[in-house]
C-alpha positions as a Markdown table, in Angstrom:
| # | Residue | x | y | z |
|---|---|---|---|---|
| 1 | Met | 15.9 | -12.7 | -29.5 |
| 2 | Leu | 17.6 | -11.6 | -32.7 |
| 3 | Lys | 21.3 | -12.5 | -33.0 |
| 4 | Lys | 23.4 | -9.5 | -34.0 |
| 5 | Glu | 27.0 | -10.1 | -35.1 |
| 6 | Lys | 29.3 | -7.5 | -33.5 |
| 7 | Phe | 29.7 | -4.4 | -35.6 |
| 8 | Pro | 33.4 | -3.7 | -35.5 |
| 9 | Glu | 34.4 | -0.5 | -33.7 |
| 10 | Leu | 36.1 | 1.9 | -35.9 |
| 11 | Ile | 37.1 | 5.4 | -34.8 |
| 12 | Ser | 39.2 | 7.6 | -37.2 |
| 13 | Pro | 42.5 | 9.0 | -36.0 |
| 14 | Phe | 41.0 | 12.5 | -36.5 |
| 15 | Leu | 38.1 | 11.7 | -34.1 |
| 16 | Lys | 40.4 | 10.1 | -31.6 |
| 17 | Lys | 42.6 | 13.2 | -31.6 |
| 18 | Arg | 39.6 | 15.4 | -31.4 |
| 19 | Ile | 38.1 | 13.5 | -28.4 |
| 20 | Glu | 41.5 | 13.7 | -26.6 |
| 21 | Ser | 41.8 | 17.4 | -27.4 |
| 22 | Leu | 38.4 | 18.1 | -25.9 |
| 23 | Lys | 39.3 | 16.2 | -22.7 |
| 24 | Asn | 42.5 | 18.2 | -22.4 |
| 25 | Glu | 40.5 | 21.4 | -22.6 |
| 26 | Gly | 38.3 | 20.1 | -19.8 |
| 27 | Arg | 35.3 | 19.7 | -22.2 |
| 28 | Tyr | 34.5 | 16.2 | -20.9 |
| 29 | Glu | 30.8 | 16.4 | -21.8 |
| 30 | Asp | 31.5 | 17.5 | -25.3 |
| 31 | Ala | 34.1 | 14.6 | -25.7 |
| 32 | Arg | 31.5 | 12.2 | -24.4 |
| 33 | Lys | 28.9 | 13.2 | -27.0 |
| 34 | Leu | 31.4 | 12.5 | -29.8 |
| 35 | Lys | 32.7 | 9.3 | -28.2 |
| 36 | Leu | 29.2 | 7.9 | -27.6 |
| 37 | Gln | 28.4 | 7.9 | -31.3 |
| 38 | Tyr | 31.5 | 5.7 | -32.2 |
| 39 | Glu | 32.6 | 3.7 | -29.2 |
| 40 | Tyr | 31.3 | 0.1 | -28.9 |
| 41 | Asn | 28.8 | -0.2 | -26.0 |
| 42 | Ser | 27.7 | -3.5 | -24.4 |
| 43 | Asn | 24.1 | -2.3 | -24.7 |
| 44 | Glu | 24.3 | -3.2 | -28.4 |
| 45 | Glu | 23.9 | -6.8 | -27.4 |
| 46 | Asp | 20.4 | -6.1 | -25.9 |
| 47 | Val | 18.5 | -6.7 | -29.1 |
| 48 | Ile | 14.7 | -6.5 | -28.9 |
| 49 | Arg | 12.5 | -8.8 | -31.0 |
| 50 | Thr | 11.1 | -6.0 | -33.1 |
| 51 | Ala | 14.6 | -4.7 | -34.2 |
| 52 | Thr | 15.4 | -5.1 | -37.9 |
| 53 | Ala | 18.6 | -6.1 | -39.7 |
| 54 | Arg | 18.3 | -3.2 | -42.1 |
| 55 | His | 16.3 | 0.0 | -42.2 |
| 56 | Tyr | 13.8 | -1.1 | -44.8 |
| 57 | Glu | 13.5 | -3.6 | -47.6 |
| 58 | Ala | 13.1 | -1.7 | -50.8 |
| 59 | Asp | 13.1 | -4.9 | -52.9 |
| 60 | Ser | 14.3 | -3.1 | -56.0 |
| 61 | Pro | 15.1 | -5.3 | -59.1 |
| 62 | Val | 18.7 | -4.1 | -59.3 |
| 63 | Thr | 21.4 | -4.9 | -56.7 |
| 64 | Asn | 22.6 | -1.8 | -54.7 |
| 65 | Val | 19.6 | 0.2 | -55.8 |
| 66 | Glu | 16.8 | 1.1 | -53.3 |
| 67 | Arg | 13.6 | 2.6 | -54.6 |
| 68 | Leu | 10.8 | 3.8 | -52.4 |
| 69 | Tyr | 9.9 | 7.1 | -54.1 |
| 70 | Ala | 8.5 | 8.1 | -57.4 |
| 71 | His | 11.2 | 10.2 | -59.0 |
| 72 | His | 14.4 | 9.2 | -57.3 |
| 73 | Cys | 16.4 | 6.3 | -56.0 |
| 74 | Cys | 19.3 | 5.5 | -53.8 |
| 75 | Ile | 22.4 | 3.9 | -55.2 |
| 76 | Glu | 24.7 | 2.2 | -52.7 |
| 77 | Ile | 28.3 | 2.5 | -53.9 |
| 78 | Asn | 30.2 | 0.8 | -51.1 |
| 79 | Phe | 30.2 | -0.1 | -47.5 |
| 80 | Val | 33.4 | 1.4 | -46.1 |
| 81 | Cys | 33.6 | 4.4 | -43.8 |
| 82 | Lys | 36.2 | 6.4 | -41.9 |
| 83 | Ala | 34.4 | 5.6 | -38.6 |
| 84 | His | 31.5 | 3.3 | -37.6 |
| 85 | Cys | 28.4 | 5.1 | -36.2 |
| 86 | Arg | 27.0 | 2.7 | -33.6 |
| 87 | Tyr | 23.4 | 3.3 | -34.7 |
| 88 | Cys | 24.2 | 2.7 | -38.4 |
| 89 | Leu | 21.3 | 1.7 | -40.5 |
| 90 | Arg | 23.7 | -0.6 | -42.5 |
| 91 | Ser | 25.6 | -2.0 | -39.6 |
| 92 | Asn | 24.5 | -5.5 | -40.5 |
| 93 | Tyr | 25.6 | -5.3 | -44.1 |
| 94 | Asp | 28.6 | -7.1 | -45.6 |
| 95 | Lys | 31.5 | -5.0 | -46.8 |
| 96 | Trp | 31.5 | -4.5 | -50.6 |
| 97 | Thr | 32.3 | -2.0 | -53.4 |
| 98 | Ile | 30.2 | -1.6 | -56.4 |
| 99 | Thr | 31.4 | -3.4 | -59.6 |
| 100 | Asp | 31.4 | -2.2 | -63.2 |
| 101 | Gln | 28.5 | -4.5 | -63.9 |
| 102 | Gln | 26.5 | -3.1 | -61.0 |
| 103 | Ile | 27.2 | 0.4 | -62.2 |
| 104 | His | 25.9 | -0.5 | -65.7 |
| 105 | Asp | 22.8 | -2.1 | -64.2 |
| 106 | Ala | 22.1 | 0.9 | -62.0 |
| 107 | Val | 22.5 | 3.3 | -64.9 |
| 108 | Gln | 20.2 | 1.4 | -67.1 |
| 109 | Tyr | 17.6 | 1.3 | -64.3 |
| 110 | Val | 17.8 | 5.1 | -63.8 |
| 111 | Lys | 17.5 | 5.6 | -67.6 |
| 112 | Asn | 14.6 | 3.2 | -68.1 |
| 113 | Glu | 12.7 | 4.5 | -65.1 |
| 114 | His | 13.1 | 8.2 | -66.2 |
| 115 | Leu | 14.4 | 9.2 | -62.8 |
| 116 | Thr | 15.3 | 12.8 | -62.2 |
| 117 | Glu | 17.4 | 12.5 | -59.0 |
| 118 | Val | 19.8 | 9.9 | -57.4 |
| 119 | Leu | 21.3 | 9.7 | -53.9 |
| 120 | Ile | 24.7 | 8.0 | -54.0 |
| 121 | Thr | 25.4 | 6.6 | -50.6 |
| 122 | Gly | 27.3 | 3.8 | -48.8 |
| 123 | Gly | 29.3 | 3.5 | -46.6 |
| 124 | Asp | 30.9 | 6.7 | -47.8 |
| 125 | Pro | 31.3 | 7.5 | -51.6 |
| 126 | Phe | 34.2 | 9.9 | -50.8 |
| 127 | Leu | 36.4 | 6.8 | -50.0 |
| 128 | Thr | 36.0 | 5.3 | -53.5 |
| 129 | Val | 36.3 | 8.4 | -55.6 |
| 130 | Asp | 37.1 | 6.6 | -58.9 |
| 131 | Lys | 33.9 | 4.5 | -58.6 |
| 132 | Leu | 32.0 | 7.6 | -57.6 |
| 133 | Tyr | 33.1 | 9.5 | -60.7 |
| 134 | Gln | 32.6 | 6.5 | -63.0 |
| 135 | Leu | 29.0 | 6.2 | -61.7 |
| 136 | Cys | 28.2 | 9.9 | -62.1 |
| 137 | Glu | 29.8 | 10.1 | -65.6 |
| 138 | Glu | 27.8 | 7.1 | -66.8 |
| 139 | Leu | 24.6 | 8.4 | -65.4 |
| 140 | Ala | 25.2 | 11.8 | -67.0 |
| 141 | Lys | 26.0 | 10.3 | -70.3 |
| 142 | Asn | 23.1 | 7.9 | -70.5 |
| 143 | Cys | 20.3 | 9.4 | -68.5 |
| 144 | Pro | 19.1 | 12.7 | -70.1 |
| 145 | Glu | 16.3 | 13.2 | -67.6 |
| 146 | Leu | 18.5 | 13.0 | -64.6 |
| 147 | Arg | 19.0 | 16.4 | -63.0 |
| 148 | Ile | 20.4 | 16.0 | -59.6 |
| 149 | Phe | 23.3 | 14.1 | -57.9 |
| 150 | Arg | 23.2 | 13.9 | -54.1 |
| 151 | Ile | 26.3 | 12.4 | -52.5 |
| 152 | Ala | 26.1 | 11.3 | -48.9 |
| 153 | Thr | 29.2 | 11.4 | -46.6 |
| 154 | Arg | 30.2 | 11.7 | -43.0 |
| 155 | Thr | 33.9 | 12.2 | -43.8 |
| 156 | Ile | 33.4 | 16.0 | -43.3 |
| 157 | Thr | 33.3 | 15.5 | -39.6 |
| 158 | Gln | 35.0 | 12.1 | -39.3 |
| 159 | Asp | 38.2 | 13.0 | -41.2 |
| 160 | Pro | 38.2 | 16.5 | -42.8 |
| 161 | Glu | 41.9 | 16.3 | -43.5 |
| 162 | Tyr | 41.2 | 13.5 | -46.0 |
| 163 | Ile | 38.9 | 15.8 | -47.9 |
| 164 | Leu | 41.5 | 18.6 | -47.9 |
| 165 | Asp | 44.5 | 16.4 | -48.9 |
| 166 | Pro | 44.9 | 16.6 | -52.7 |
| 167 | Lys | 46.3 | 13.0 | -52.9 |
| 168 | Tyr | 42.9 | 11.6 | -52.1 |
| 169 | Arg | 41.3 | 13.6 | -54.9 |
| 170 | Val | 38.0 | 14.3 | -53.2 |
| 171 | Leu | 37.7 | 17.9 | -54.1 |
| 172 | Glu | 39.1 | 17.2 | -57.6 |
| 173 | Thr | 36.5 | 14.5 | -58.1 |
| 174 | Leu | 33.7 | 16.8 | -56.9 |
| 175 | Glu | 34.8 | 19.5 | -59.3 |
| 176 | Lys | 34.8 | 16.9 | -62.2 |
| 177 | Ile | 31.3 | 15.8 | -61.2 |
| 178 | Lys | 30.1 | 19.4 | -61.2 |
| 179 | Lys | 31.3 | 19.7 | -64.8 |
| 180 | Leu | 28.8 | 17.0 | -65.8 |
| 181 | Asn | 26.2 | 19.7 | -65.9 |
| 182 | Arg | 24.0 | 18.3 | -63.2 |
| 183 | Arg | 23.1 | 19.9 | -59.9 |
| 184 | Val | 25.4 | 18.4 | -57.2 |
| 185 | Glu | 24.6 | 18.4 | -53.5 |
| 186 | Val | 26.5 | 16.8 | -50.6 |
| 187 | Ala | 24.5 | 15.3 | -47.8 |
| 188 | Thr | 26.0 | 14.8 | -44.4 |
| 189 | Gln | 24.9 | 14.0 | -40.8 |
| 190 | Ile | 25.8 | 16.1 | -37.8 |
| 191 | Asn | 24.3 | 15.2 | -34.4 |
| 192 | Thr | 26.0 | 17.7 | -32.1 |
| 193 | Trp | 27.4 | 21.2 | -32.5 |
| 194 | Val | 30.7 | 19.9 | -31.2 |
| 195 | Glu | 31.3 | 18.2 | -34.5 |
| 196 | Leu | 31.4 | 21.6 | -36.2 |
| 197 | Asp | 33.4 | 23.3 | -33.5 |
| 198 | Asp | 36.7 | 22.6 | -35.2 |
| 199 | Lys | 38.9 | 24.7 | -37.7 |
| 200 | Thr | 39.7 | 21.7 | -40.0 |
| 201 | Val | 36.0 | 20.7 | -40.2 |
| 202 | Glu | 35.2 | 24.3 | -41.1 |
| 203 | Glu | 37.9 | 24.4 | -43.8 |
| 204 | Ala | 36.6 | 21.1 | -45.4 |
| 205 | Ile | 33.0 | 22.5 | -45.5 |
| 206 | Ala | 34.2 | 25.8 | -47.1 |
| 207 | Ala | 36.3 | 23.9 | -49.7 |
| 208 | Ile | 33.3 | 21.9 | -50.9 |
| 209 | Gln | 31.1 | 25.0 | -50.9 |
| 210 | Glu | 33.7 | 27.0 | -52.9 |
| 211 | Leu | 33.0 | 24.5 | -55.7 |
| 212 | Gly | 29.5 | 25.8 | -55.8 |
| 213 | Ile | 28.1 | 22.7 | -54.1 |
| 214 | Leu | 25.4 | 22.9 | -51.4 |
| 215 | Ile | 25.8 | 20.9 | -48.2 |
| 216 | Tyr | 22.8 | 19.8 | -46.3 |
| 217 | Ser | 22.5 | 17.6 | -43.2 |
| 218 | Gln | 19.9 | 15.1 | -41.9 |
| 219 | Asn | 20.5 | 14.5 | -38.3 |
| 220 | Val | 19.4 | 11.8 | -35.8 |
| 221 | Phe | 17.8 | 12.4 | -32.4 |
| 222 | Leu | 20.0 | 10.3 | -30.1 |
| 223 | Lys | 19.7 | 9.6 | -26.4 |
| 224 | Gly | 22.7 | 11.1 | -24.5 |
| 225 | Val | 23.9 | 13.1 | -27.5 |
| 226 | Asn | 21.3 | 15.7 | -28.4 |
| 227 | Asp | 18.2 | 15.0 | -26.3 |
| 228 | Glu | 18.4 | 17.6 | -23.5 |
| 229 | Pro | 14.8 | 18.3 | -22.5 |
| 230 | Asp | 15.2 | 22.0 | -22.9 |
| 231 | Gly | 16.2 | 21.6 | -26.5 |
| 232 | Ser | 19.5 | 23.5 | -25.9 |
| 233 | Glu | 21.7 | 20.9 | -27.7 |
| 234 | Leu | 19.5 | 20.9 | -30.8 |
| 235 | Ile | 19.3 | 24.7 | -30.8 |
| 236 | Lys | 23.1 | 25.0 | -30.7 |
| 237 | Leu | 23.5 | 22.4 | -33.4 |
| 238 | Tyr | 21.3 | 24.2 | -35.8 |
| 239 | Gln | 22.8 | 27.5 | -35.0 |
| 240 | Tyr | 26.3 | 26.1 | -35.9 |
| 241 | Met | 24.9 | 24.6 | -39.1 |
| 242 | Arg | 23.6 | 28.0 | -40.0 |
| 243 | Tyr | 26.9 | 29.6 | -39.3 |
| 244 | Asn | 28.6 | 27.1 | -41.6 |
| 245 | Gly | 26.1 | 27.4 | -44.4 |
| 246 | Ile | 24.7 | 23.9 | -44.0 |
| 247 | Glu | 21.1 | 23.5 | -44.9 |
| 248 | Ala | 18.8 | 21.7 | -42.5 |
| 249 | His | 16.9 | 18.6 | -43.8 |
| 250 | Tyr | 15.4 | 15.9 | -41.6 |
| 251 | Leu | 15.6 | 15.4 | -37.9 |
| 252 | Phe | 15.1 | 11.6 | -37.6 |
| 253 | His | 13.9 | 9.6 | -34.6 |
| 254 | Cys | 16.6 | 6.9 | -34.1 |
| 255 | Asp | 15.6 | 3.9 | -36.2 |
| 256 | Asp | 14.8 | 0.5 | -34.6 |
| 257 | Val | 17.9 | -1.2 | -36.1 |
| 258 | Arg | 19.6 | -4.1 | -34.3 |
| 259 | Gly | 21.9 | -3.0 | -31.5 |
| 260 | Ala | 20.8 | 0.7 | -31.4 |
| 261 | Gly | 18.1 | 0.4 | -28.8 |
| 262 | His | 20.1 | 2.4 | -26.2 |
| 263 | Phe | 20.1 | 5.4 | -28.5 |
| 264 | Arg | 16.3 | 5.5 | -28.9 |
| 265 | Thr | 14.2 | 8.0 | -27.0 |
| 266 | Ser | 10.4 | 8.1 | -27.0 |
| 267 | Val | 8.8 | 9.9 | -29.8 |
| 268 | His | 7.3 | 12.2 | -27.2 |
| 269 | Asp | 10.7 | 13.2 | -26.0 |
| 270 | Met | 11.7 | 14.0 | -29.6 |
| 271 | Val | 8.6 | 16.1 | -30.2 |
| 272 | Arg | 9.2 | 18.0 | -27.0 |
| 273 | Cys | 12.7 | 18.9 | -28.0 |
| 274 | Tyr | 11.6 | 19.7 | -31.6 |
| 275 | Glu | 9.0 | 22.1 | -30.2 |
| 276 | Lys | 11.8 | 23.9 | -28.3 |
| 277 | Leu | 13.9 | 24.1 | -31.5 |
| 278 | Val | 11.3 | 25.3 | -34.0 |
| 279 | Asn | 8.8 | 27.3 | -31.9 |
| 280 | Ser | 10.9 | 29.2 | -29.4 |
| 281 | Gly | 12.4 | 31.9 | -31.6 |
| 282 | Gln | 15.9 | 30.6 | -30.9 |
| 283 | Val | 16.8 | 29.7 | -34.5 |
| 284 | Pro | 15.6 | 31.3 | -37.8 |
| 285 | Gly | 13.2 | 29.5 | -40.1 |
| 286 | Arg | 15.9 | 29.0 | -42.7 |
| 287 | Cys | 17.6 | 26.4 | -40.5 |
| 288 | Lys | 14.6 | 24.5 | -39.1 |
| 289 | Pro | 14.5 | 20.8 | -40.0 |
| 290 | Met | 11.6 | 18.5 | -40.8 |
| 291 | Met | 10.9 | 16.0 | -38.0 |
| 292 | Ala | 10.6 | 12.5 | -39.5 |
| 293 | Leu | 10.3 | 8.8 | -38.8 |
| 294 | Met | 12.0 | 6.2 | -40.9 |
| 295 | Thr | 9.5 | 3.4 | -41.4 |
| 296 | Gly | 9.1 | 0.3 | -43.4 |
| 297 | Ile | 7.1 | 2.1 | -46.0 |
| 298 | Gly | 9.3 | 5.2 | -46.3 |
| 299 | Lys | 10.0 | 8.4 | -44.4 |
| 300 | Val | 7.0 | 10.0 | -42.7 |
| 301 | Ile | 6.7 | 13.5 | -41.4 |
| 302 | Leu | 4.9 | 13.2 | -38.1 |
| 303 | Thr | 1.7 | 15.4 | -37.8 |
| 304 | Asp | -1.4 | 15.4 | -35.6 |
| 305 | Leu | -3.3 | 14.2 | -38.6 |
| 306 | Asn | -1.4 | 11.0 | -39.4 |
| 307 | Ala | -0.5 | 9.8 | -35.9 |
| 308 | Ile | -3.8 | 8.0 | -35.6 |
| 309 | Glu | -3.8 | 5.4 | -33.0 |
| 310 | Tyr | -1.7 | 4.3 | -30.0 |
| 311 | Lys | -1.7 | 0.7 | -28.9 |
| 312 | Gly | 0.7 | -0.2 | -26.1 |
| 313 | Asp | 4.2 | 0.7 | -27.2 |
| 314 | Ser | 3.1 | 1.2 | -30.9 |
| 315 | Leu | 2.0 | 4.2 | -32.9 |
| 316 | Trp | -0.1 | 3.5 | -36.0 |
| 317 | Ile | 0.6 | 6.1 | -38.7 |
| 318 | Arg | -1.5 | 6.7 | -41.8 |
| 319 | Ser | 0.7 | 7.8 | -44.7 |
| 320 | Gln | -0.1 | 9.3 | -48.1 |
| 321 | Tyr | 1.7 | 6.5 | -49.8 |
| 322 | Arg | -0.6 | 4.6 | -52.1 |
| 323 | Leu | 0.1 | 0.9 | -52.7 |
| 324 | Glu | -1.1 | 1.2 | -56.3 |
| 325 | Asp | 1.4 | 4.0 | -56.9 |
| 326 | Arg | 4.3 | 2.2 | -55.2 |
| 327 | Leu | 3.8 | -0.9 | -57.3 |
| 328 | Lys | 3.8 | 1.1 | -60.5 |
| 329 | Tyr | 7.4 | 2.2 | -60.0 |
| 330 | Asn | 8.6 | -0.7 | -57.9 |
| 331 | Pro | 6.6 | -3.9 | -58.8 |
| 332 | Asn | 8.9 | -6.0 | -56.5 |
| 333 | Trp | 7.9 | -4.1 | -53.4 |
| 334 | Lys | 6.0 | -6.0 | -50.8 |
| 335 | Val | 3.9 | -4.6 | -47.9 |
| 336 | Pro | 5.8 | -5.2 | -44.7 |
| 337 | Asp | 4.3 | -7.3 | -41.9 |
| 338 | Asp | 3.8 | -4.3 | -39.7 |
| 339 | Ala | 1.8 | -2.4 | -42.4 |
| 340 | Phe | -1.6 | -2.7 | -44.1 |
| 341 | Val | -3.5 | -1.0 | -46.9 |
| 342 | Asp | -6.8 | 0.7 | -46.0 |
| 343 | Lys | -10.0 | 0.7 | -48.0 |
| 344 | Asp | -8.8 | 3.8 | -49.9 |
| 345 | Gly | -5.6 | 2.2 | -50.9 |
| 346 | Tyr | -3.3 | 4.2 | -48.5 |
| 347 | Leu | -0.5 | 2.5 | -46.5 |
| 348 | Trp | -0.5 | 2.4 | -42.7 |
| 349 | Ile | 2.5 | 1.5 | -40.7 |
| 350 | Glu | 3.0 | 0.4 | -37.1 |
| 351 | Tyr | 5.9 | 2.4 | -35.6 |
| 352 | Arg | 7.3 | 0.6 | -32.5 |
| 353 | Gly | 9.2 | 2.0 | -29.6 |
| 354 | Glu | 9.2 | 2.8 | -25.9 |
| 355 | Ala | 6.5 | 5.1 | -24.4 |
| 356 | Leu | 5.5 | 6.5 | -27.8 |
| 357 | Gln | 2.2 | 8.2 | -26.8 |
| 358 | Ile | 2.3 | 12.0 | -27.2 |
| 359 | Arg | 0.2 | 13.6 | -24.4 |
| 360 | Met | -0.9 | 17.1 | -24.5 |
| 361 | Glu | -0.5 | 18.5 | -21.0 |
| 362 | Asp | -3.0 | 21.1 | -19.7 |
| 363 | Lys | -0.9 | 24.2 | -18.9 |
| 364 | Arg | -3.8 | 26.6 | -18.4 |
């Protein structure tokens, strides 16, 4: 059994107030869906052998840079948040904030690799705005081929008042980054429509959008939060995203990270709800997400062509990632133990979980 050090519970004052407000309104189920994402649960101690300490090992040559894709990389700027999501991919990381030397090294890496896009993440970049601007300014100054900044945050729904308060300079910093003549996008994560059903959250979203910055969301399919078999929770979530002008990106199966096993459904359950979401006529095509698995070789969109073989509780997936290509842009990368390279040079990965097999039922 893997040993997981306890991930400290952290719930922002805004979220606490919001949960209590929902209870006072008699919306106990809505309050539960918010609370479940942030409140410590003793099930976190039930760690299965396959669970990993982190979501993948990118093995990039520069500290705080993760590289799994050809034209862009992820730069981690801190590990500090307004609240701790209990299924966090980085829940086993130490706390830190990027140093000036690490900024320099990351910028040189982006420049030398001729990357066109970076995702700046954490933690939450909005909580260290000076470092965020410093990184973006240095990237813009030194990397002429870089076209797009993506900045990842959950502060929008965890503490929108922080975004709107001028003393924290979030909007001011975003406006300055926008003037660096690069496309700027804000990435967030919203797992239930309840998170958007709040006036202050709506105001924070609108304030960012008024700067000419697109907001998109990649969401996680979580047991007890948005996994109703009829797909109703997902349908309402994506309707609310559409109402607020938030673009849909990925819908992820919950990753097999230590301590998050109680949030994981079967892949079959996610596919069933996804079908209700995208093929029922309940939401327009403009707000339908891509269904994805996070694996040790990168994100994979599940299709009937790549989900090749079922073995017990495992699903073998054939990707279109080629080892030869991966090593060209990340020579340090190593094939994970649960992956192999086929005779054509493509990477396969074993995706583990409970009752993964997808069965087509005869409804005729």
